[in-house]
C-alpha atoms as a printed R data frame, in Angstrom:
    type eleno elety resid chain resno       x      y       z
1   ATOM     1    CA   UNK     A     1 110.830 79.878 111.152
2   ATOM     2    CA   UNK     A     2 112.975 76.976 111.454
3   ATOM     3    CA   UNK     A     3 116.571 77.014 110.113
4   ATOM     4    CA   UNK     A     4 117.098 74.679 106.912
5   ATOM     5    CA   UNK     A     5 114.591 73.353 105.212
6   ATOM     6    CA   UNK     A     6 111.259 74.361 105.077
7   ATOM     7    CA   UNK     A     7 108.568 72.389 106.948
8   ATOM     8    CA   UNK     A     8 105.247 70.934 106.742
9   ATOM     9    CA   UNK     A     9 102.304 69.201 108.746
10  ATOM    10    CA   UNK     A    10  99.812 67.554 106.764
11  ATOM    11    CA   UNK     A    11  96.972 67.114 109.534
12  ATOM    12    CA   UNK     A    12  94.003 64.389 108.319
13  ATOM    13    CA   UNK     A    13  92.057 62.211 110.494
14  ATOM    14    CA   UNK     A    14  92.527 59.306 107.937
15  ATOM    15    CA   UNK     A    15  96.008 57.814 106.131
16  ATOM    16    CA   UNK     A    16  93.556 56.153 103.305
17  ATOM    17    CA   UNK     A    17  91.567 60.470 102.960
18  ATOM    18    CA   UNK     A    18  95.042 61.884 103.086
19  ATOM    19    CA   UNK     A    19  96.311 59.376  99.722
20  ATOM    20    CA   UNK     A    20  93.370 59.767  98.338
21  ATOM    21    CA   UNK     A    21  92.918 64.342  98.501
22  ATOM    22    CA   UNK     A    22  96.348 65.452  99.793
23  ATOM    23    CA   UNK     A    23  98.476 63.385  98.739
24  ATOM    24    CA   UNK     A    24  99.006 65.105  95.271
25  ATOM    25    CA   UNK     A    25  99.689 68.706  97.320
26  ATOM    26    CA   UNK     A    26 102.316 66.624  99.900
27  ATOM    27    CA   UNK     A    27 104.365 65.436  97.126
28  ATOM    28    CA   UNK     A    28 104.279 68.505  94.870
29  ATOM    29    CA   UNK     A    29 104.920 70.342  97.839
30  ATOM    30    CA   UNK     A    30 108.006 68.157  98.691
31  ATOM    31    CA   UNK     A    31 109.802 68.299  95.617
32  ATOM    32    CA   UNK     A    32 109.698 72.506  96.351
33  ATOM    33    CA   UNK     A    33 112.235 71.332  98.679
34  ATOM    34    CA   UNK     A    34 109.935 71.563 101.662
35  ATOM    35    CA   UNK     A    35 110.307 68.626 104.362
36  ATOM    36    CA   UNK     A    36 106.602 66.355 104.666
37  ATOM    37    CA   UNK     A    37 105.375 64.751 108.178
38  ATOM    38    CA   UNK     A    38 101.600 63.473 107.342
39  ATOM    39    CA   UNK     A    39 100.532 63.052 110.510
40  ATOM    40    CA   UNK     A    40  97.505 60.986 110.865
41  ATOM    41    CA   UNK     A    41  95.704 58.156 112.062
42  ATOM    42    CA   UNK     A    42  96.099 55.397 110.131
43  ATOM    43    CA   UNK     A    43  94.698 52.230 108.933
44  ATOM    44    CA   UNK     A    44  94.839 49.586 105.964
45  ATOM    45    CA   UNK     A    45  96.357 52.303 103.466
46  ATOM    46    CA   UNK     A    46  98.944 52.518 106.464
47  ATOM    47    CA   UNK     A    47 101.569 50.632 104.559
48  ATOM    48    CA   UNK     A    48 100.730 53.271 100.929
49  ATOM    49    CA   UNK     A    49 101.637 56.270 102.992
50  ATOM    50    CA   UNK     A    50 104.422 54.727 104.306
51  ATOM    51    CA   UNK     A    51 106.402 54.128 101.134
52  ATOM    52    CA   UNK     A    52 106.352 57.647 100.282
53  ATOM    53    CA   UNK     A    53 109.431 59.698 101.195
54  ATOM    54    CA   UNK     A    54 107.593 61.354 104.578
55  ATOM    55    CA   UNK     A    55 107.720 61.086 107.886
56  ATOM    56    CA   UNK     A    56 104.929 59.421 109.030
57  ATOM    57    CA   UNK     A    57 103.605 60.570 112.852
58  ATOM    58    CA   UNK     A    58 100.759 58.216 113.485
59  ATOM    59    CA   UNK     A    59  97.040 59.253 115.795
60  ATOM    60    CA   UNK     A    60  95.345 58.011 118.148
61  ATOM    61    CA   UNK     A    61  92.733 60.824 116.934
62  ATOM    62    CA   UNK     A    62  89.372 59.901 116.196
63  ATOM    63    CA   UNK     A    63  87.212 61.021 113.898
64  ATOM    64    CA   UNK     A    64  83.709 60.539 115.809
65  ATOM    65    CA   UNK     A    65  85.537 60.296 119.270
66  ATOM    66    CA   UNK     A    66  83.305 61.438 121.795
67  ATOM    67    CA   UNK     A    67  85.595 60.484 125.536
68  ATOM    68    CA   UNK     A    68  86.227 64.071 126.971
69  ATOM    69    CA   UNK     A    69  89.692 61.900 127.901
70  ATOM    70    CA   UNK     A    70  90.517 60.303 124.387
71  ATOM    71    CA   UNK     A    71  89.192 63.830 123.152
72  ATOM    72    CA   UNK     A    72  92.474 65.728 125.327
73  ATOM    73    CA   UNK     A    73  94.513 62.822 124.721
74  ATOM    74    CA   UNK     A    74  94.402 63.519 120.930
75  ATOM    75    CA   UNK     A    75  94.852 67.184 121.786
76  ATOM    76    CA   UNK     A    76  97.731 67.365 123.929
77  ATOM    77    CA   UNK     A    77  99.375 64.599 121.466
78  ATOM    78    CA   UNK     A    78  99.189 67.364 118.514
79  ATOM    79    CA   UNK     A    79 100.610 70.529 121.207
80  ATOM    80    CA   UNK     A    80 103.283 67.854 121.916
81  ATOM    81    CA   UNK     A    81 103.583 66.974 117.641
82  ATOM    82    CA   UNK     A    82 103.748 70.661 116.596
83  ATOM    83    CA   UNK     A    83 106.756 71.741 119.983
84  ATOM    84    CA   UNK     A    84 108.583 68.807 118.776
85  ATOM    85    CA   UNK     A    85 108.519 69.484 114.561
86  ATOM    86    CA   UNK     A    86 107.801 73.221 114.600
87  ATOM    87    CA   UNK     A    87 106.299 73.252 111.572
88  ATOM    88    CA   UNK     A    88 106.504 76.963 108.798
89  ATOM    89    CA   UNK     A    89 102.875 75.436 108.038
90  ATOM    90    CA   UNK     A    90 100.168 73.436 109.725
91  ATOM    91    CA   UNK     A    91  97.687 71.995 106.878
92  ATOM    92    CA   UNK     A    92  94.759 70.865 108.339
93  ATOM    93    CA   UNK     A    93  91.886 68.961 107.040
94  ATOM    94    CA   UNK     A    94  88.538 68.711 107.826
95  ATOM    95    CA   UNK     A    95  86.915 69.741 110.929
96  ATOM    96    CA   UNK     A    96  88.636 67.939 114.230
97  ATOM    97    CA   UNK     A    97  92.031 68.972 112.550
98  ATOM    98    CA   UNK     A    98  91.242 71.955 111.871
99  ATOM    99    CA   UNK     A    99  90.231 72.741 115.377
100 ATOM   100    CA   UNK     A   100  92.647 71.438 117.697
101 ATOM   101    CA   UNK     A   101  95.313 72.030 114.793
102 ATOM   102    CA   UNK     A   102  94.937 75.865 115.375
103 ATOM   103    CA   UNK     A   103  95.520 75.236 119.102
104 ATOM   104    CA   UNK     A   104  98.480 73.509 118.428
105 ATOM   105    CA   UNK     A   105  99.884 76.261 115.729
106 ATOM   106    CA   UNK     A   106  99.030 78.970 118.331
107 ATOM   107    CA   UNK     A   107 101.261 77.421 121.747
108 ATOM   108    CA   UNK     A   108 104.144 76.183 119.163
109 ATOM   109    CA   UNK     A   109 104.004 79.284 116.801
110 ATOM   110    CA   UNK     A   110 103.784 78.116 113.951
111 ATOM   111    CA   UNK     A   111 103.871 80.827 110.931
112 ATOM   112    CA   UNK     A   112 101.362 79.887 108.514
113 ATOM   113    CA   UNK     A   113  98.160 77.256 109.590
114 ATOM   114    CA   UNK     A   114  95.791 76.476 106.723
115 ATOM   115    CA   UNK     A   115  92.972 74.824 107.147
116 ATOM   116    CA   UNK     A   116  90.860 73.210 104.131
117 ATOM   117    CA   UNK     A   117  87.232 72.367 104.852
118 ATOM   118    CA   UNK     A   118  85.859 70.549 102.263
119 ATOM   119    CA   UNK     A   119  82.246 71.007 102.905
120 ATOM   120    CA   UNK     A   120  79.983 71.215 105.977
121 ATOM   121    CA   UNK     A   121  80.200 68.065 106.546
122 ATOM   122    CA   UNK     A   122  77.509 65.930 109.239
123 ATOM   123    CA   UNK     A   123  77.661 68.142 112.001
124 ATOM   124    CA   UNK     A   124  76.015 71.161 109.353
125 ATOM   125    CA   UNK     A   125  72.965 68.365 107.991
126 ATOM   126    CA   UNK     A   126  72.221 66.678 111.621
127 ATOM   127    CA   UNK     A   127  69.036 67.390 112.882
128 ATOM   128    CA   UNK     A   128  67.329 67.545 116.971
129 ATOM   129    CA   UNK     A   129  68.974 69.451 119.932
130 ATOM   130    CA   UNK     A   130  71.964 67.564 120.567
131 ATOM   131    CA   UNK     A   131  73.180 68.751 117.214
132 ATOM   132    CA   UNK     A   132  72.227 71.865 117.545
133 ATOM   133    CA   UNK     A   133  74.076 72.398 120.627
134 ATOM   134    CA   UNK     A   134  77.437 70.701 118.696
135 ATOM   135    CA   UNK     A   135  76.897 73.387 115.793
136 ATOM   136    CA   UNK     A   136  77.483 76.083 118.400
137 ATOM   137    CA   UNK     A   137  80.237 74.493 120.022
138 ATOM   138    CA   UNK     A   138  81.185 73.837 116.344
139 ATOM   139    CA   UNK     A   139  81.371 77.072 115.293
140 ATOM   140    CA   UNK     A   140  82.478 79.034 118.686
141 ATOM   141    CA   UNK     A   141  85.771 76.710 117.840
142 ATOM   142    CA   UNK     A   142  85.872 77.472 114.730
143 ATOM   143    CA   UNK     A   143  85.690 81.428 115.002
144 ATOM   144    CA   UNK     A   144  88.956 80.829 117.133
145 ATOM   145    CA   UNK     A   145  90.331 78.436 114.528
146 ATOM   146    CA   UNK     A   146  89.830 80.273 111.268
147 ATOM   147    CA   UNK     A   147  90.698 84.098 112.356
148 ATOM   148    CA   UNK     A   148  93.667 83.736 114.105
149 ATOM   149    CA   UNK     A   149  97.166 85.815 112.333
150 ATOM   150    CA   UNK     A   150  98.685 84.515 109.644
151 ATOM   151    CA   UNK     A   151  95.470 81.895 108.931
152 ATOM   152    CA   UNK     A   152  93.835 80.712 104.829
153 ATOM   153    CA   UNK     A   153  91.019 78.578 105.084
154 ATOM   154    CA   UNK     A   154  90.185 76.882 101.845
155 ATOM   155    CA   UNK     A   155  87.093 76.521 100.683
156 ATOM   156    CA   UNK     A   156  85.648 74.231  98.085
157 ATOM   157    CA   UNK     A   157  82.841 76.242  96.739
158 ATOM   158    CA   UNK     A   158  81.721 79.106  96.943
159 ATOM   159    CA   UNK     A   159  78.042 79.066  98.839
160 ATOM   160    CA   UNK     A   160  80.571 77.933 101.486
161 ATOM   161    CA   UNK     A   161  82.705 80.261 101.768
162 ATOM   162    CA   UNK     A   162  80.136 83.108 101.755
163 ATOM   163    CA   UNK     A   163  78.183 81.138 104.395
164 ATOM   164    CA   UNK     A   164  81.449 81.176 106.942
165 ATOM   165    CA   UNK     A   165  82.345 84.989 105.859
166 ATOM   166    CA   UNK     A   166  78.261 85.397 106.413
167 ATOM   167    CA   UNK     A   167  77.846 84.294 109.499
168 ATOM   168    CA   UNK     A   168  81.696 86.024 111.175
169 ATOM   169    CA   UNK     A   169  83.335 82.047 110.722
170 ATOM   170    CA   UNK     A   170  86.575 83.419 108.857
171 ATOM   171    CA   UNK     A   171  87.470 86.947 108.176
172 ATOM   172    CA   UNK     A   172  86.994 88.264 103.942
173 ATOM   173    CA   UNK     A   173  90.151 88.017 103.415
174 ATOM   174    CA   UNK     A   174  92.045 84.914 105.223
175 ATOM   175    CA   UNK     A   175  89.405 82.470 102.761
176 ATOM   176    CA   UNK     A   176  90.558 81.110  99.397
177 ATOM   177    CA   UNK     A   177  88.634 79.503  96.643
178 ATOM   178    CA   UNK     A   178  90.178 76.337  95.545
179 ATOM   179    CA   UNK     A   179  87.208 74.295  93.984
180 ATOM   180    CA   UNK     A   180  87.864 70.459  94.655
181 ATOM   181    CA   UNK     A   181  90.884 68.333  95.868
182 ATOM   182    CA   UNK     A   182  91.977 67.722  92.142
183 ATOM   183    CA   UNK     A   183  91.823 65.000  89.839
184 ATOM   184    CA   UNK     A   184  94.668 63.190  87.374
185 ATOM   185    CA   UNK     A   185  92.715 63.540  84.730
186 ATOM   186    CA   UNK     A   186  95.206 60.825  82.996
187 ATOM   187    CA   UNK     A   187  94.227 58.071  84.847
188 ATOM   188    CA   UNK     A   188  90.354 58.974  85.081
189 ATOM   189    CA   UNK     A   189  90.234 58.981  81.785
190 ATOM   190    CA   UNK     A   190  87.994 58.101  78.927
191 ATOM   191    CA   UNK     A   191  87.399 54.360  77.998
192 ATOM   192    CA   UNK     A   192  88.703 53.359  74.434
193 ATOM   193    CA   UNK     A   193  85.003 52.414  73.682
194 ATOM   194    CA   UNK     A   194  81.811 51.833  76.154
195 ATOM   195    CA   UNK     A   195  81.200 49.168  78.051
196 ATOM   196    CA   UNK     A   196  78.192 46.980  75.922
197 ATOM   197    CA   UNK     A   197  74.598 45.621  77.589
198 ATOM   198    CA   UNK     A   198  72.283 47.086  79.957
199 ATOM   199    CA   UNK     A   199  73.043 50.436  81.306
200 ATOM   200    CA   UNK     A   200  75.228 49.832  84.419
201 ATOM   201    CA   UNK     A   201  74.534 52.922  86.660
202 ATOM   202    CA   UNK     A   202  77.007 53.732  90.003
203 ATOM   203    CA   UNK     A   203  76.867 55.519  93.204
204 ATOM   204    CA   UNK     A   204  80.580 55.550  94.557
205 ATOM   205    CA   UNK     A   205  80.922 56.715  98.222
206 ATOM   206    CA   UNK     A   206  81.019 56.160 101.315
207 ATOM   207    CA   UNK     A   207  77.434 54.493 102.759
208 ATOM   208    CA   UNK     A   208  76.234 56.820 103.918
209 ATOM   209    CA   UNK     A   209  72.422 57.896 104.458
210 ATOM   210    CA   UNK     A   210  73.447 61.302 103.728
211 ATOM   211    CA   UNK     A   211  75.294 60.417 100.375
212 ATOM   212    CA   UNK     A   212  71.852 59.636  99.437
213 ATOM   213    CA   UNK     A   213  72.269 55.266  99.421
214 ATOM   214    CA   UNK     A   214  68.456 54.947 100.317
215 ATOM   215    CA   UNK     A   215  67.806 57.939  98.058
216 ATOM   216    CA   UNK     A   216  69.479 55.618  95.430
217 ATOM   217    CA   UNK     A   217  68.252 52.135  96.409
218 ATOM   218    CA   UNK     A   218  64.468 54.020  95.759
219 ATOM   219    CA   UNK     A   219  64.869 54.698  92.468
220 ATOM   220    CA   UNK     A   220  66.598 51.787  91.605
221 ATOM   221    CA   UNK     A   221  62.561 50.285  92.351
222 ATOM   222    CA   UNK     A   222  61.410 52.804  90.496
223 ATOM   223    CA   UNK     A   223  63.361 52.450  87.825
224 ATOM   224    CA   UNK     A   224  62.726 48.535  88.448
225 ATOM   225    CA   UNK     A   225  58.815 48.631  88.244
226 ATOM   226    CA   UNK     A   226  59.062 50.636  85.224
227 ATOM   227    CA   UNK     A   227  61.080 47.521  83.619
228 ATOM   228    CA   UNK     A   228  63.866 49.964  82.130
229 ATOM   229    CA   UNK     A   229  66.813 47.052  81.981
230 ATOM   230    CA   UNK     A   230  69.123 50.026  84.144
231 ATOM   231    CA   UNK     A   231  71.890 47.662  85.793
232 ATOM   232    CA   UNK     A   232  72.034 50.332  89.307
233 ATOM   233    CA   UNK     A   233  75.222 49.369  91.675
234 ATOM   234    CA   UNK     A   234  76.189 50.550  94.760
235 ATOM   235    CA   UNK     A   235  80.839 50.851  94.904
236 ATOM   236    CA   UNK     A   236  81.508 51.774  98.689
237 ATOM   237    CA   UNK     A   237  82.150 50.608 101.472
238 ATOM   238    CA   UNK     A   238  80.189 51.997 105.065
239 ATOM   239    CA   UNK     A   239  82.200 54.135 107.893
240 ATOM   240    CA   UNK     A   240  81.742 52.559 110.418
241 ATOM   241    CA   UNK     A   241  82.830 56.376 112.844
242 ATOM   242    CA   UNK     A   242  80.016 57.917 110.458
243 ATOM   243    CA   UNK     A   243  76.749 58.112 112.360
244 ATOM   244    CA   UNK     A   244  74.800 57.700 109.055
245 ATOM   245    CA   UNK     A   245  76.418 54.935 107.867
246 ATOM   246    CA   UNK     A   246  74.228 52.043 106.334
247 ATOM   247    CA   UNK     A   247  75.257 48.597 107.687
248 ATOM   248    CA   UNK     A   248  77.261 46.551 105.965
249 ATOM   249    CA   UNK     A   249  74.361 43.717 106.242
250 ATOM   250    CA   UNK     A   250  71.946 46.035 105.153
251 ATOM   251    CA   UNK     A   251  73.598 46.183 101.661
252 ATOM   252    CA   UNK     A   252  74.035 42.677 101.140
253 ATOM   253    CA   UNK     A   253  70.454 42.601 101.323
254 ATOM   254    CA   UNK     A   254  69.792 44.698  99.358
255 ATOM   255    CA   UNK     A   255  72.303 43.055  97.063
256 ATOM   256    CA   UNK     A   256  70.390 39.497  97.580
257 ATOM   257    CA   UNK     A   257  66.986 41.028  97.093
258 ATOM   258    CA   UNK     A   258  67.987 42.383  93.458
259 ATOM   259    CA   UNK     A   259  67.436 46.129  95.165
260 ATOM   260    CA   UNK     A   260  70.743 46.994  93.904
261 ATOM   261    CA   UNK     A   261  74.272 45.195  93.270
262 ATOM   262    CA   UNK     A   262  76.729 45.579  95.801
263 ATOM   263    CA   UNK     A   263  80.439 46.006  94.338
264 ATOM   264    CA   UNK     A   264  81.572 47.063  98.196
265 ATOM   265    CA   UNK     A   265  85.385 48.337  97.985
266 ATOM   266    CA   UNK     A   266  86.995 49.047  95.275
267 ATOM   267    CA   UNK     A   267  90.492 51.204  94.952
268 ATOM   268    CA   UNK     A   268  90.807 50.810  91.632
269 ATOM   269    CA   UNK     A   269  88.006 53.567  90.689
270 ATOM   270    CA   UNK     A   270  89.505 54.638  87.187
271 ATOM   271    CA   UNK     A   271  88.877 51.027  86.597
272 ATOM   272    CA   UNK     A   272  85.839 50.655  87.667
273 ATOM   273    CA   UNK     A   273  84.316 54.003  85.708
274 ATOM   274    CA   UNK     A   274  85.195 52.491  82.789
275 ATOM   275    CA   UNK     A   275  82.297 50.219  83.114
276 ATOM   276    CA   UNK     A   276  79.525 52.202  83.802
277 ATOM   277    CA   UNK     A   277  77.298 54.999  81.853
278 ATOM   278    CA   UNK     A   278  76.188 57.327  84.311
279 ATOM   279    CA   UNK     A   279  77.629 58.073  87.998
280 ATOM   280    CA   UNK     A   280  74.697 59.375  90.277
281 ATOM   281    CA   UNK     A   281  75.415 61.076  94.051
282 ATOM   282    CA   UNK     A   282  72.024 61.755  95.561
283 ATOM   283    CA   UNK     A   283  73.298 63.063  98.528
284 ATOM   284    CA   UNK     A   284  71.956 66.189 100.761
285 ATOM   285    CA   UNK     A   285  75.566 65.773 102.876
286 ATOM   286    CA   UNK     A   286  77.370 68.984 103.013
287 ATOM   287    CA   UNK     A   287  80.292 68.739 100.523
288 ATOM   288    CA   UNK     A   288  83.274 70.900  99.250
289 ATOM   289    CA   UNK     A   289  83.188 69.970  95.916
290 ATOM   290    CA   UNK     A   290  82.605 65.308  95.946
291 ATOM   291    CA   UNK     A   291  86.067 64.083  94.452
292 ATOM   292    CA   UNK     A   292  83.700 60.992  92.851
293 ATOM   293    CA   UNK     A   293  81.727 63.511  90.244
294 ATOM   294    CA   UNK     A   294  85.095 65.476  89.725
295 ATOM   295    CA   UNK     A   295  86.511 61.829  89.012
296 ATOM   296    CA   UNK     A   296  83.355 60.594  87.046
297 ATOM   297    CA   UNK     A   297  83.625 63.681  84.521
298 ATOM   298    CA   UNK     A   298  87.255 63.165  84.243
299 ATOM   299    CA   UNK     A   299  86.279 59.774  83.033
300 ATOM   300    CA   UNK     A   300  83.211 61.021  80.274
301 ATOM   301    CA   UNK     A   301  80.706 59.685  83.234
302 ATOM   302    CA   UNK     A   302  77.708 61.974  82.618
303 ATOM   303    CA   UNK     A   303  76.057 63.003  86.085
304 ATOM   304    CA   UNK     A   304  73.532 62.661  87.989
305 ATOM   305    CA   UNK     A   305  72.767 64.482  91.654
306 ATOM   306    CA   UNK     A   306  70.573 66.169  93.188
307 ATOM   307    CA   UNK     A   307  70.924 70.421  93.414
308 ATOM   308    CA   UNK     A   308  72.894 71.486  96.046
309 ATOM   309    CA   UNK     A   309  76.242 74.091  96.959
310 ATOM   310    CA   UNK     A   310  79.231 71.777  95.640
311 ATOM   311    CA   UNK     A   311  77.494 69.193  93.074
312 ATOM   312    CA   UNK     A   312  76.212 72.280  91.582
313 ATOM   313    CA   UNK     A   313  80.106 73.428  90.772
314 ATOM   314    CA   UNK     A   314  80.902 69.915  88.915
315 ATOM   315    CA   UNK     A   315  77.788 68.810  87.676
316 ATOM   316    CA   UNK     A   316  76.288 71.643  84.972
317 ATOM   317    CA   UNK     A   317  72.476 71.530  84.578
318 ATOM   318    CA   UNK     A   318  71.922 70.041  80.859
319 ATOM   319    CA   UNK     A   319  75.883 70.244  79.735
320 ATOM   320    CA   UNK     A   320  77.371 67.612  81.885
321 ATOM   321    CA   UNK     A   321  74.465 65.766  83.346
322 ATOM   322    CA   UNK     A   322  70.997 66.395  85.409
323 ATOM   323    CA   UNK     A   323  70.418 67.997  88.730
324 ATOM   324    CA   UNK     A   324  67.487 67.145  90.456
325 ATOM   325    CA   UNK     A   325  65.028 69.119  92.912
326 ATOM   326    CA   UNK     A   326  66.335 67.652  96.863
327 ATOM   327    CA   UNK     A   327  65.176 64.479  98.033
328 ATOM   328    CA   UNK     A   328  63.009 64.138  95.077
329 ATOM   329    CA   UNK     A   329  63.587 60.327  94.203
330 ATOM   330    CA   UNK     A   330  61.093 60.043  91.692
331 ATOM   331    CA   UNK     A   331  62.942 62.809  89.547
332 ATOM   332    CA   UNK     A   332  65.751 61.032  90.149
333 ATOM   333    CA   UNK     A   333  64.439 58.177  88.984
334 ATOM   334    CA   UNK     A   334  63.477 59.635  85.666
335 ATOM   335    CA   UNK     A   335  66.636 61.456  85.120
336 ATOM   336    CA   UNK     A   336  68.592 58.288  85.865
337 ATOM   337    CA   UNK     A   337  66.536 56.949  83.039
338 ATOM   338    CA   UNK     A   338  66.870 59.579  80.496
339 ATOM   339    CA   UNK     A   339  70.559 59.099  80.811
340 ATOM   340    CA   UNK     A   340  70.820 55.253  80.394
341 ATOM   341    CA   UNK     A   341  68.063 55.612  77.775
342 ATOM   342    CA   UNK     A   342  70.382 57.342  75.537
343 ATOM   343    CA   UNK     A   343  73.457 57.218  74.801
344 ATOM   344    CA   UNK     A   344  74.052 59.942  72.449
345 ATOM   345    CA   UNK     A   345  72.825 62.424  75.508
346 ATOM   346    CA   UNK     A   346  75.307 60.153  77.198
347 ATOM   347    CA   UNK     A   347  78.171 60.833  74.832
348 ATOM   348    CA   UNK     A   348  77.486 64.261  74.277
349 ATOM   349    CA   UNK     A   349  77.333 65.462  78.030
350 ATOM   350    CA   UNK     A   350  80.299 62.772  79.362
351 ATOM   351    CA   UNK     A   351  82.644 64.637  76.924
352 ATOM   352    CA   UNK     A   352  81.560 67.719  78.334
353 ATOM   353    CA   UNK     A   353  82.441 66.739  81.368
354 ATOM   354    CA   UNK     A   354  85.589 65.085  79.993
355 ATOM   355    CA   UNK     A   355  86.457 69.205  79.325
356 ATOM   356    CA   UNK     A   356  84.737 70.873  82.873
357 ATOM   357    CA   UNK     A   357  87.759 68.504  84.369
358 ATOM   358    CA   UNK     A   358  90.223 69.385  82.390
359 ATOM   359    CA   UNK     A   359  89.810 72.600  82.583
360 ATOM   360    CA   UNK     A   360  88.563 73.430  85.656
361 ATOM   361    CA   UNK     A   361  89.747 70.751  88.885
362 ATOM   362    CA   UNK     A   362  92.945 69.060  86.989
363 ATOM   363    CA   UNK     A   363  94.807 68.426  90.109
364 ATOM   364    CA   UNK     A   364  97.788 70.891  88.672
365 ATOM   365    CA   UNK     A   365  95.123 73.205  89.357
366 ATOM   366    CA   UNK     A   366  95.043 72.491  92.555
367 ATOM   367    CA   UNK     A   367  98.367 71.812  93.499
368 ATOM   368    CA   UNK     A   368  99.431 75.586  91.927
369 ATOM   369    CA   UNK     A   369  96.762 77.444  93.738
370 ATOM   370    CA   UNK     A   370  97.809 75.732  96.555
371 ATOM   371    CA   UNK     A   371 101.784 76.215  96.562
372 ATOM   372    CA   UNK     A   372 100.858 79.758  95.844
373 ATOM   373    CA   UNK     A   373  98.837 80.203  99.112
374 ATOM   374    CA   UNK     A   374 101.785 79.246 101.176
375 ATOM   375    CA   UNK     A   375 104.139 81.244  98.819
376 ATOM   376    CA   UNK     A   376 102.212 84.474  99.732
377 ATOM   377    CA   UNK     A   377 101.429 83.347 103.350
378 ATOM   378    CA   UNK     A   378 105.693 82.854 104.661
379 ATOM   379    CA   UNK     A   379 106.140 86.452 102.400
380 ATOM   380    CA   UNK     A   380 108.847 83.626  99.604
381 ATOM   381    CA   UNK     A   381 109.431 84.331  96.705
382 ATOM   382    CA   UNK     A   382 109.138 80.362  95.721
383 ATOM   383    CA   UNK     A   383 107.463 77.752  97.976
384 ATOM   384    CA   UNK     A   384 110.417 75.840  98.862
385 ATOM   385    CA   UNK     A   385 112.693 78.841  99.069
386 ATOM   386    CA   UNK     A   386 114.823 80.643 101.641
């Protein structure tokens, strides 16, 4: 390991994802004495990262890049960065950073590699021959990346972890379960009083088909036919780097047609949650533990979600929300109607969700578990100490 302070690199595809999912861990590592570098592609949230006291290495990396030459340049860029920085820990977040980062860490002989997989993602749910071939290639690459000596892989739910172990993609001794990315329970807190007027039901997410946006719209149409008076709201923006992204024009057309309300991208989700009655995520995406649902639970909002891995971790069926059968939009609509139409039940489930968020998903738990992982992996008494 390098002399002086311990160095850590967080390799994340884009700045907004680092800020929403990893910045609290990076701040905690810095307080423990680590010298922190963030390697990421800078977009509209770049200035916010610059305000943090981290070293920032801007990348040309494209999350869904398909040009082999550009991908090779991205890999070379990471190899050079790791060679120059000589980090003690490389913390990779999501699929491409895990694979490219593993190669860079191997060449740079990085003492500890931490790979964070927040769910299986689009690659593992896409259909077709091309998707099948891509999965085979990805699995081969991941066997290389995840089984390196001195590496640990963080999974957010036990079902994903078991799948990877059973498939031979990771050794059981190198797999670690840390549920979710954590939530600031003081920021995401219950409203002082419940919102007035017709119930507002929100899907808060990137606007992707695989996040169940079309299913949500179909449920909205069913509820409209039943004259429930529920306001169905989409909060988020398209993701042009994801093939499942829904065009902005489609979202605006739905809004104009009155099928749903489209609120667009919001950076004050904690305030949005104070003004909604129920949060819905009909995702069939390879979720880790959806951050939007953790934030909803912390805000004492009852939840409706499909019964899939990841969602099951935060939604305890009949306790803080309702799990419905996958892709069954009629049952999805009925579950929404049940919670939106029964304020007492919604309040009871919301309070239960708040307790679950505090006891299982508070960001302090995630930070402590991650710092302990660094400590154990480096074989030191306290993370940040020599």
